[in-house]
Structures are given as C-alpha cells and as structure tokens.
N, C-alpha and C positions, 0 to 999 in steps of 0.2 A: 460769306460776305466779308471782304477785307475792311479793316479799319484804317487803311492808308488814307491820309487826307487828300482831298482833291483841290490842291492849291496850284492852279495852272498859270497864274500871272504873278510876276515878280512885283514886290512893293518898292517904293522909293528907297527904303533902308536896305532891302535886298540888292537892289541895283548898285547902291554905293558900296556894299560889301564886295560884290563881284568885280566892280571897277577897281577896287583896292588891290586886286590880284595882278592887275596890269602894271607894266613898267611906266605907263603914262595914263594914270587914272582920269585926269581931266579930259584927255583926248578921247578916251573910251566913253566917258559920259556924254561928250559932245556928239560922238557918233550915234550913240543910242537915242539922244534927243532928236537928231536928224532922221534916223532910220530905226525906230523901235521894233520893226518887223524883220531886222537883219540878224542872222546868227553872227556871233563874234568868237574869235579864237583867243583864249586866255591861257597864260602860263600856269602850270601847276607848281606846287612846292612851297609857296609862301602863305597864301591864304587858305589853300586847300590842296589835297591830293585827290585823285579820282580812281575808283575801282570800276572797270568796265567789264560787263558780263553780257553774254547773248541775251536777247530780249526776254525770252520765256524764263530762263534761269534767274536773270536779274530781277524780274518781277516776283519770282518766288522768294528771293532774298529780301526784297522790299516788304513783301507781305509778312515774312517772319519777323522783320524788325518792328513792324507796327502791331502785329497780332500777339506776339509773344515776347517782344523785347522792348528796348527803350525808345523806339522810333528812329527817325533818320534826319539828316540835314537835307539840303536840296538834292533832288534826283531828276535826271533828264533822260530822254530817249533821243538817240541820234543814230541814224543809219543802221537800225536793227540791233542796237546795243543799249543797255541801260547803263547810265553813268551815275554812280553813287559817289557824291562828294563826301570826302572823308577828311579827317584831321591830317595836317602836314606831318610827314614821317611815315604814314601808312604804307606808301608805295615801297619804302625800303624794308619795312618789317614784315608785311603780309606774306611775301613770297617764302620767307623762311618758316613762317607759321604753317603755311600750306604744305610745304615740304615735310614738316614734322608730322602733319596729319596724313602724309602719303597721298596728297591730293592728286587725283587723276590716275592713280596706279591701278584702280579697278573700276569697272562700270563706266567706261569712257563716255558713253552716250549721255549718262545722267550727270556726270561731273565734268563740266566744260572748263576750259582754261579761263582764268581770270586775268585781265590785263591791268597792271598797276601803273598809273601815271603820276610821277613826282617831279622833283627838280630836273630841269632840262627838257621836260615834256610840255605839251600844250594840248588843250582840248577845245572843241567847238561847242559853245553853249547855244541853246536854242534862242530864238527871238524872245524878247521880254514881254511883249504884249499880246501876241497872237500865236496860236498853235498852228503848226503846219497841218493842213487838212489831210495830207497823206499819212501823217503820223511819223514821218521820218525825223522830224526835229520838234520836240515839244517838252514841256516841263511836266513831270508827274508830281513833284513837290517843288514848287518854285521858291527861290530865296525870299524871305520876308523880314529879315532882321539884319542889323549891322554886325552882329556877333552870333551867328547860328551855331547851335550845337552840332558838332560833326563827329560821327563814330570813328573810333580809332581802329587799329589793326585787329585787336582781339575781338571787338564787336563785329567787324566785317567777317572775320573767320567764323565766329559763332553763327552769323546769318547764313554764310555759305554752307557750312556743315549741316545746319538745320534744313536748308533748302534741298541739299543733296539727299539727305535722309528721307525727306518727304517724297522726293522724286523716285527713289529706289527703295522699294519695299523688299527688304532682304528677309528670306525665310530659311530656316535650318532644314526644312523639308523639301525634297525634290518636287518638281512640278508633277502633278497627277498625269498619268497616262490615260488619255481619254478613251482609248480602245481596250483598256484592260478589263478583264472580268473581275468583278468584286464579289466576294463570298462573305456572308455573315458567319464569322467563327465564334461569335459570342455565346452561342448555344451548344457548343461542343459537349459531347457526353464524356 
C-alpha cells in the first residue's frame, strides 16, 4: 500500500501558485474561473520545472518519494506520462546527473528515458476541479499551497534510481535452467 496522498483537487492557494507560472496570471485565473474543467498550458522554468516519465515508471518514482523519501510537490498524469513538478533548475541539472549514473545504458526496458522540461518549455496541466474519467489528464497530487515544496534534481535522481532498482532485480547468479537435472552432492563420500 502506497502512502502517496490522494489529493486530486487543487486548492485556491494551489491555483494561485500555478497561475503565477503564467506570463499573464490574472488571465489564467480568469480562464480557470470560467472553465475549471479545462486543461491549461503553463510555461516551465520560473515557478517549476517538470520531469516527465512513462506512467508506470513515474508511479514507481512517486511511490518511492512518498514511501522512502521526503514526499513530492504536485504530480499529474497527462497522456500516459507522469508529470513530477520539481524545483526550477532541475531540467538543466538532472540530465547530467542521469548521465553520471549511466542512465539507460543497461536494462533499457526497466530504465526508461526521462524528459526534463525547463525554461522555454511548457506543459499541459490537468483541469483543476474534475479528473478526466479516462485517466488521460488528472492530478495524482494536486497543488494545495502558494509555496509548495518541490524536489530538486538530486531527489528526482534518487527517486528514479530507486524506482529502477525496484523494477530490475539484478542477481549475480545466472537464471536456473528449468530442464537441468539436479543432483544432491552434499552427501558425497
């Protein structure tokens, strides 16, 4: 059982924080007042950066953050990807940390590429009040404060490495041959 909070609706303070990322915060707030069920595109790099991971791997990262780590800031699901909102600057630093860890060099199926969105990028955030029934756009952890704690690049790296290790059970022993004959040699004379 995961300890990840189930906060699927943004609060007024969380909405104000997200609007602050926009170049026109009042227009963004007005749009949300008129259409709270509409997803909105927000720029990255000032209020937050975003680390985007495939849905299953992203959920593993989120579970690691809440089960073994410090928790997370807002987290959304959009079009089959988990969007982990991180501290500004994460998008620039995380790729070099992943390269240092030799990310993706082995076990390609269990270690998917992570997309880092920072200055010059934008992401679509889910509707504020209702979740998409199909699950393509919804909050896993909705913004609930004007100053959310956001993990930095080191914590995002930690969560990714932990999630990858949980997905890949590496053994120093070769897999057993199911058709091999096994003899008990412990009673040799």
